[in-house]
PAGUSE-852762 format. One record per atom (N, C-alpha, C): residue number from 1; atom name; z, x negated, y negated. Coordinates in steps of 0.001 Angstrom, whole numbers, always signed. Each point is the difference from the previous one (the first is absolute). Layout:
N
@seq:NUM | atom:CA | c3:Z | c1:X | c2:Y
...
//
This chain:
44
@seq:1 | atom:N | c3:+2010 | c1:+15721 | c2:-9704
@seq:1 | atom:CA | c3:+1298 | c1:-318 | c2:-517
@seq:1 | atom:C | c3:+1098 | c1:+778 | c2:+743
@seq:2 | atom:N | c3:-325 | c1:+1157 | c2:+502
@seq:2 | atom:CA | c3:+996 | c1:+805 | c2:+705
@seq:2 | atom:C | c3:+491 | c1:-734 | c2:+1244
@seq:3 | atom:N | c3:-922 | c1:-583 | c2:+746
@seq:3 | atom:CA | c3:+401 | c1:-700 | c2:+1215
@seq:3 | atom:C | c3:+881 | c1:-1195 | c2:-327
@seq:4 | atom:N | c3:-298 | c1:-667 | c2:-1085
@seq:4 | atom:CA | c3:+804 | c1:-1136 | c2:-427
@seq:4 | atom:C | c3:+1448 | c1:+426 | c2:-240
@seq:5 | atom:N | c3:+175 | c1:+1110 | c2:-683
@seq:5 | atom:CA | c3:+1350 | c1:+499 | c2:-275
@seq:5 | atom:C | c3:+698 | c1:+457 | c2:+1275
@seq:6 | atom:N | c3:-754 | c1:+563 | c2:+934
@seq:6 | atom:CA | c3:+582 | c1:+399 | c2:+1282
@seq:6 | atom:C | c3:+524 | c1:-1226 | c2:+738
@seq:7 | atom:N | c3:-778 | c1:-1084 | c2:+3
@seq:7 | atom:CA | c3:+437 | c1:-1227 | c2:+663
@seq:7 | atom:C | c3:+1272 | c1:-540 | c2:-649
@seq:8 | atom:N | c3:+86 | c1:+82 | c2:-1322
@seq:8 | atom:CA | c3:+1201 | c1:-463 | c2:-700
@seq:8 | atom:C | c3:+1211 | c1:+846 | c2:+399
@seq:9 | atom:N | c3:-187 | c1:+1312 | c2:+74
@seq:9 | atom:CA | c3:+1098 | c1:+888 | c2:+391
@seq:9 | atom:C | c3:+481 | c1:-281 | c2:+1412
@seq:10 | atom:N | c3:-914 | c1:-373 | c2:+874
@seq:10 | atom:CA | c3:+345 | c1:-269 | c2:+1389
@seq:10 | atom:C | c3:+551 | c1:-1411 | c2:+209
@seq:11 | atom:N | c3:+2 | c1:-814 | c2:-1064
@seq:11 | atom:CA | c3:+555 | c1:-1346 | c2:+103
@seq:11 | atom:C | c3:-1005 | c1:-1074 | c2:+370
@seq:12 | atom:N | c3:-1275 | c1:+340 | c2:+25
@seq:12 | atom:CA | c3:-1047 | c1:-977 | c2:+307
@seq:12 | atom:C | c3:-486 | c1:-629 | c2:-1311
@seq:13 | atom:N | c3:+833 | c1:-875 | c2:-564
@seq:13 | atom:CA | c3:-291 | c1:-544 | c2:-1326
@seq:13 | atom:C | c3:-1260 | c1:-851 | c2:-32
@seq:14 | atom:N | c3:-226 | c1:-815 | c2:+1018
@seq:14 | atom:CA | c3:-1200 | c1:-845 | c2:+24
@seq:14 | atom:C | c3:-1259 | c1:+865 | c2:+69
@seq:15 | atom:N | c3:+33 | c1:+1025 | c2:+834
@seq:15 | atom:CA | c3:-1143 | c1:+899 | c2:+121
@seq:15 | atom:C | c3:-211 | c1:+783 | c2:-1301
@seq:16 | atom:N | c3:+1096 | c1:+359 | c2:-645
@seq:16 | atom:CA | c3:-78 | c1:+670 | c2:-1305
@seq:16 | atom:C | c3:-724 | c1:-881 | c2:-1010
@seq:17 | atom:N | c3:+383 | c1:-1268 | c2:-83
@seq:17 | atom:CA | c3:-607 | c1:-917 | c2:-968
@seq:17 | atom:C | c3:-1493 | c1:-167 | c2:+246
@seq:18 | atom:N | c3:-371 | c1:-180 | c2:+1255
@seq:18 | atom:CA | c3:-1414 | c1:-196 | c2:+345
@seq:18 | atom:C | c3:-807 | c1:+1256 | c2:-310
@seq:19 | atom:N | c3:+515 | c1:+1145 | c2:+401
@seq:19 | atom:CA | c3:-716 | c1:+1258 | c2:-205
@seq:19 | atom:C | c3:-135 | c1:+323 | c2:-1484
@seq:20 | atom:N | c3:+1049 | c1:-239 | c2:-759
@seq:20 | atom:CA | c3:-52 | c1:+265 | c2:-1434
@seq:20 | atom:C | c3:-1003 | c1:-921 | c2:-690
@seq:21 | atom:N | c3:-6 | c1:-1270 | c2:+380
@seq:21 | atom:CA | c3:-942 | c1:-954 | c2:-586
@seq:21 | atom:C | c3:-1442 | c1:+425 | c2:+278
@seq:22 | atom:N | c3:-286 | c1:+393 | c2:+1233
@seq:22 | atom:CA | c3:-1360 | c1:+435 | c2:+351
@seq:22 | atom:C | c3:-394 | c1:+1271 | c2:-737
@seq:23 | atom:N | c3:+931 | c1:+909 | c2:-171
@seq:23 | atom:CA | c3:-298 | c1:+1246 | c2:-714
@seq:23 | atom:C | c3:-332 | c1:-289 | c2:-1461
@seq:24 | atom:N | c3:+759 | c1:-874 | c2:-619
@seq:24 | atom:CA | c3:-250 | c1:-353 | c2:-1398
@seq:24 | atom:C | c3:-1338 | c1:-704 | c2:-137
@seq:25 | atom:N | c3:-314 | c1:-892 | c2:+942
@seq:25 | atom:CA | c3:-1304 | c1:-673 | c2:-22
@seq:25 | atom:C | c3:-1135 | c1:+1015 | c2:+114
@seq:26 | atom:N | c3:+165 | c1:+992 | c2:+858
@seq:26 | atom:CA | c3:-1022 | c1:+1034 | c2:+164
@seq:26 | atom:C | c3:-193 | c1:+826 | c2:-1256
@seq:27 | atom:N | c3:+1096 | c1:+319 | c2:-661
@seq:27 | atom:CA | c3:-80 | c1:+761 | c2:-1248
@seq:27 | atom:C | c3:-730 | c1:-812 | c2:-1069
@seq:28 | atom:N | c3:+352 | c1:-1275 | c2:-121
@seq:28 | atom:CA | c3:-655 | c1:-857 | c2:-994
@seq:28 | atom:C | c3:-1484 | c1:-164 | c2:+306
@seq:29 | atom:N | c3:-339 | c1:-101 | c2:+1278
@seq:29 | atom:CA | c3:-1399 | c1:-126 | c2:+405
@seq:29 | atom:C | c3:-783 | c1:+1244 | c2:-425
@seq:30 | atom:N | c3:+570 | c1:+1157 | c2:+241
@seq:30 | atom:CA | c3:-642 | c1:+1249 | c2:-405
@seq:30 | atom:C | c3:-153 | c1:+100 | c2:-1509
@seq:31 | atom:N | c3:+1008 | c1:-442 | c2:-730
@seq:31 | atom:CA | c3:-82 | c1:+28 | c2:-1461
@seq:31 | atom:C | c3:-1122 | c1:-900 | c2:-511
@seq:32 | atom:N | c3:-196 | c1:-1149 | c2:+636
@seq:32 | atom:CA | c3:-1090 | c1:-891 | c2:-411
@seq:32 | atom:C | c3:-1351 | c1:+674 | c2:+211
@seq:33 | atom:N | c3:-141 | c1:+719 | c2:+1117
@seq:33 | atom:CA | c3:-1250 | c1:+728 | c2:+254
@seq:33 | atom:C | c3:-219 | c1:+1091 | c2:-1048
@seq:34 | atom:N | c3:+1029 | c1:+736 | c2:-304
@seq:34 | atom:CA | c3:-111 | c1:+1057 | c2:-1005
@seq:34 | atom:C | c3:-375 | c1:-589 | c2:-1354
@seq:35 | atom:N | c3:+653 | c1:-1098 | c2:-384
@seq:35 | atom:CA | c3:-328 | c1:-652 | c2:-1273
@seq:35 | atom:C | c3:-1454 | c1:-430 | c2:-35
@seq:36 | atom:N | c3:-488 | c1:-530 | c2:+1103
@seq:36 | atom:CA | c3:-1388 | c1:-458 | c2:+56
@seq:36 | atom:C | c3:-971 | c1:+1175 | c2:-130
@seq:37 | atom:N | c3:+270 | c1:+1087 | c2:+695
@seq:37 | atom:CA | c3:-861 | c1:+1179 | c2:-76
@seq:37 | atom:C | c3:-20 | c1:+547 | c2:-1425
@seq:38 | atom:N | c3:+1161 | c1:+103 | c2:-618
@seq:38 | atom:CA | c3:+57 | c1:+501 | c2:-1374
@seq:38 | atom:C | c3:-743 | c1:-926 | c2:-953
@seq:39 | atom:N | c3:+96 | c1:-1297 | c2:+224
@seq:39 | atom:CA | c3:-727 | c1:-968 | c2:-816
@seq:39 | atom:C | c3:-1503 | c1:+199 | c2:+147
@seq:40 | atom:N | c3:-454 | c1:+161 | c2:+1231
@seq:40 | atom:CA | c3:-1434 | c1:+169 | c2:+233
@seq:40 | atom:C | c3:-517 | c1:+1316 | c2:-569
@seq:41 | atom:N | c3:+791 | c1:+1050 | c2:+86
@seq:41 | atom:CA | c3:-401 | c1:+1289 | c2:-563
@seq:41 | atom:C | c3:-91 | c1:-99 | c2:-1522
@seq:42 | atom:N | c3:+925 | c1:-712 | c2:-611
@seq:42 | atom:CA | c3:+25 | c1:-122 | c2:-1460
@seq:42 | atom:C | c3:-1186 | c1:-797 | c2:-529
@seq:43 | atom:N | c3:-575 | c1:-867 | c2:+827
@seq:43 | atom:CA | c3:-1118 | c1:-833 | c2:-446
@seq:43 | atom:C | c3:-1325 | c1:+751 | c2:-12
@seq:44 | atom:N | c3:-48 | c1:+1212 | c2:+534
@seq:44 | atom:CA | c3:-1255 | c1:+763 | c2:+53
@seq:44 | atom:C | c3:-507 | c1:+338 | c2:-1360
//
């Protein structure tokens, strides 16, 4: 997310949008993995 904000500050709005979208997707992907691991641990 830091790089996304840097691009926005520098005026690279398109690059900011793309970078921010990818960062959010990565965070959501990680959260899905964490949820799955916690689910599997709880089923023991």
